[in-house]
C-alpha positions in Angstrom: 12.7 5.2 13.1 11.9 2.2 11.1 8.2 3.2 12.6 8.4 6.9 11.1 9.9 5.2 7.9 6.3 3.2 7.9 4.3 5.5 8.3 5.9 7.7 5.2 5.6 5.0 3.3 1.8 3.8 3.9 0.8 7.3 3.1 2.7 7.6 0.1 1.4 4.3 -1.6 -1.8 4.8 0.0 -2.1 8.1 -2.2 0.3 7.1 -5.1 -2.7 4.0 -5.5 -5.7 6.3 -5.3 -4.4 9.0 -6.9 -7.0 8.7 -9.8 -10.0 8.0 -7.8 -12.7 10.0 -6.4 -11.2 9.4 -3.0 -7.6 10.3 -3.3 -6.6 9.5 0.3 -6.2 12.6 1.6 -4.2 13.5 4.6 -4.6 16.1 7.3 -3.0 17.7 10.5 -2.1 14.5 12.7 -2.0 17.0 16.0 -3.7 15.8 19.7 -3.5 11.8 19.0 -6.1 12.8 15.3 -4.8 10.1 12.6 -3.4 11.8 9.2 -5.9 9.5 7.3 -8.7 12.2 8.8 -12.4 10.6 9.8 -12.8 8.1 7.3 -11.5 5.7 10.0 -14.5 6.5 11.5 -16.4 4.4 8.9 -16.1 0.3 8.0 -16.1 1.1 4.7 -13.3 -0.7 1.8 -11.2 2.9 2.2 -10.9 1.9 5.9 -9.9 -1.3 5.4 -7.1 -0.3 2.7 -6.1 2.2 5.1 -5.4 -0.3 8.1 -3.7 -3.0 5.8 -1.1 -1.1 4.1 0.0 0.8 7.5 0.5 -2.6 8.8 2.1 -4.1 6.1 4.7 -0.7 5.7 5.3 -1.3 9.3 6.1 -5.3 8.9 8.1 -4.1 6.0 10.4 -1.7 7.1 11.1 -3.5 10.2 11.9 -6.5 8.2 14.1 -4.3 6.1 16.0 -2.4 8.9 16.4 -5.8 10.5 18.9 -6.9 7.7 20.1 -3.1 7.3 21.9 -3.5 11.2 19.4 -0.1 12.0 17.6 -1.8 14.7 19.5 -3.3 17.3 16.8 -5.9 18.8 16.8 -8.0 15.9 19.3 -9.2 13.5 19.0 -10.9 10.1 16.3 -13.3 8.8 16.7 -17.1 9.5 18.6 -19.0 6.7 16.4 -21.8 5.5 17.4 -25.2 4.8 19.5 -25.9 1.6 17.7 -27.4 -1.0 19.9 -27.0 -3.9 23.4 -29.1 -4.0 26.1 -27.1 -2.6 28.2 -26.8 -5.6 25.7 -24.4 -6.8 25.2 -21.9 -4.1 25.8 -21.1 -0.2 23.8 -19.0 1.8 25.3 -15.8 2.3 24.7 -11.7 2.9 21.6 -10.7 5.2 18.3 -11.8 4.6 15.6 -9.5 5.6 14.0 -10.5 8.4 10.3 -10.7 8.0 9.5 -13.1 11.0 10.6 -10.4 13.4 8.9 -7.4 11.6 5.3 -9.8 11.1 5.7 -10.2 15.0 7.0 -6.6 15.6 4.1 -5.0 13.8 1.5 -7.1 14.9 2.2 -6.7 19.0 2.6 -2.7 17.4 -0.7 -2.2 15.9 -3.0 -4.9 17.4 -2.4 -4.2 20.9 -5.1 -0.8 20.2 -8.0 -3.3 19.3 -9.4 -4.3 22.7 -13.4 -4.9 21.8 -15.3 -8.4 20.3 -17.5 -6.0 17.9 -17.8 -6.0 14.1 -15.1 -3.2 13.5 -12.5 -4.7 16.0 -13.1 -7.8 13.8 -12.8 -6.3 10.7 -9.5 -3.9 11.9 -8.0 -6.8 13.4 -8.3 -9.1 10.3 -6.8 -6.4 8.1 -3.9 -5.7 10.1 -3.1 -9.3 10.0 -4.1 -9.4 5.6 -1.7 -6.6 4.9 1.3 -8.4 7.0 0.5 -11.4 4.8 1.4 -10.3 1.3 4.6 -8.6 3.0 6.4 -12.2 3.5 3.9 -14.0 0.5 5.9 -12.5 -2.4 9.6 -13.0 -0.4 12.1 -14.3 -3.1 15.7 -15.1 -3.2 18.4 -13.3 -4.2 21.5 -13.8 -5.2 25.4 -11.9 -5.9 28.1 -14.6 -7.8 31.5 -14.3 -7.5 34.7 -15.6 -9.0 36.8 -14.6 -11.5 36.0 -11.8 -14.5 32.1 -12.7 -13.2 32.2 -16.4 -13.9 30.4 -17.4 -11.2 31.7 -20.3 -9.8 30.4 -19.6 -6.1 27.3 -17.7 -5.6 26.0 -16.4 -2.3 22.0 -15.9 -2.2 19.7 -14.3 1.0 16.1 -14.5 1.2 14.6 -10.2 0.2 11.1 -9.2 0.6 9.4 -7.6 -2.6 9.8 -3.9 -3.1 6.4 -2.2 -1.2 5.3 -1.2 -4.4 4.5 -4.2 -4.8 2.8 -5.2 -2.0 0.8 -1.9 -2.4 -0.6 -3.0 -6.0 -1.6 -6.4 -4.2 -3.0 -5.0 -1.4 -5.1 -2.3 -3.9 -6.0 -5.7 -5.7 -7.7 -6.8 -2.7 -9.3 -3.6 -2.3 -11.2 -3.8 -5.4 -12.2 -7.6 -4.5 -12.9 -6.7 -0.5 -15.7 -8.5 1.1 -18.4 -7.1 2.9 -19.0 -8.8 5.9 -21.1 -9.5 9.2 -20.4 -10.5 12.7 -21.3 -14.4 13.6 -20.8 -15.7 17.0 -19.7 -19.2 16.8 -21.3 -21.1 19.8 -20.5 -18.6 22.4 -19.7 -14.5 22.8 -16.0 -14.9 22.9 -15.4 -16.4 19.6 -16.2 -13.6 16.4 -16.2 -14.9 13.2 -16.8 -12.9 10.2 -19.2 -14.2 7.3 -19.6 -13.2 4.0 -23.1 -10.3 4.1 -23.5 -12.8 0.9 -24.4 -16.2 1.7 -23.7 -17.2 -2.2 -20.1 -15.7 -1.8 -17.3 -17.2 -0.3 -15.7 -16.9 3.0 -13.5 -14.5 3.2 -9.8 -15.9 2.9 -6.7 -14.2 5.3 -5.4 -12.1 1.9 -8.7 -10.5 1.5 -9.6 -7.3 2.9 -13.2 -7.4 4.5 -15.6 -3.9 5.3 -19.1 -4.0 6.5 -19.9 -0.5 5.6 -20.9 1.1 1.9 -18.7 3.8 1.1 -19.8 7.3 0.2 -19.9 8.3 -3.6 -16.9 11.0 -2.7 -18.8 13.4 -5.3 -19.1 16.0 -2.4 -17.9 18.0 0.8 -18.6 15.3 3.6 -18.4 16.3 7.4 -18.3 12.3 8.2 -15.4 11.7 6.2 -13.9 14.8 6.3 -13.8 14.4 2.3 -13.9 18.0 0.6 -15.5 16.1 -2.4 -13.8 16.5 -6.1 -14.6 19.8 -7.6 -11.6 21.5 -8.6 -9.9 18.0 -9.2 -8.2 17.2 -12.1 -9.5 14.8 -15.0 -9.0 13.1 -18.2 -11.4 14.3 -20.6 -10.5 11.7 -22.8 -10.7 8.6 -20.7 -13.7 6.9 -19.4 -12.5 5.1 -16.7 -12.6 6.2 -13.1 -10.2 9.0 -13.8 -12.2 10.6 -16.6 -14.1 14.2 -16.1 -17.7 12.2 -16.2 -17.0 9.7 -13.3 -14.4 12.2 -11.1 -16.7 14.7 -11.7 -19.7 13.0 -10.9 -22.0 14.2 -13.5 -21.1 18.1 -12.8 -19.5 19.0 -15.6 -15.8 20.3 -15.7 -14.0 23.4 -17.1 -11.0 23.2 -19.8 -8.5 26.0 -19.7 -5.4 26.1 -21.6 -1.9 26.7 -19.9 1.9 27.6 -20.7 4.8 25.2 -19.8 8.4 25.1 -20.1 9.8 21.8 -20.8 13.2 20.6 -21.9 12.5 20.2 -26.2 15.7 19.3 -28.7 17.8 17.3 -26.6 20.7 15.9 -28.0 23.3 13.3 -26.8 26.6 14.2 -26.8 29.7 11.5 -26.7 30.7 10.9 -24.1 28.3 11.2 -21.9 26.6 14.7 -21.8 22.4 15.6 -22.7 22.0 19.5 -23.4 18.8 20.4 -23.9 16.9 23.5 -25.0 13.8 24.6 -23.1 10.7 25.6 -25.3 7.2 26.6 -24.4 4.6 24.2 -24.7 0.9 25.4 -25.1 -0.7 22.8 -22.3 -4.5 21.9 -21.5 -5.9 20.8 -18.3 -9.5 20.1 -17.4 -11.0 20.6 -13.3 -14.2 19.1 -12.2 -16.9 22.1 -11.4 
């Protein structure tokens, strides 16, 4: 169940992070062993790097959280850290997320399919690990107070992973600053190292996403990646950003149309505690790429 939940988490987070971009993380029929992310995984581009990272991160997060919730019976609560505050202030309690177990399980489950020593396999392994590292990087302490009338005379604390939305946002930032790499054999063919394609750039960090191939422009239908292009996509006519019609539509222009929408309006709060609204017809405008 944790694995299934992590797959749903990864897809939803990917689509949310890229909803205003040309490539909006579409999913496809995943039958017969095909990935739901489609043919984009055949490329060595930034988008592929993000997919590997967010999928690995989601699995580590879901399993870690399931351990603390008691829904995975092969693991328990995370280890309690050594106390760093006076005993009178707080005590360990509750059930910490088991980040160590989640990280190890995700590594064993996902990394084992990468058997090669080529650039593509090394890239995938690096991005897998980057995703998992971001899960535990923001692990934080949560506490609950106990005492008469909320006086907090006793406080129990445990370690909690960040919400997965925060992990997705961090990985999206790494996507925007991803490092283009080349393969370098250090000393012998058994040890492979990733080097920046530009010698003036820094060595990619373990938290960085890496890629070796330029991304398509995603403007038109592409049989290599399976992407359908941006024709018919909604765009923002007033934005100069990536969601703006000029960039989203790749200079092809866009169509503007009005439509009627039924919305709640004239809402009134009644004490206590009810809100009543009328239903109004509003005229709205939308823009779609040609």
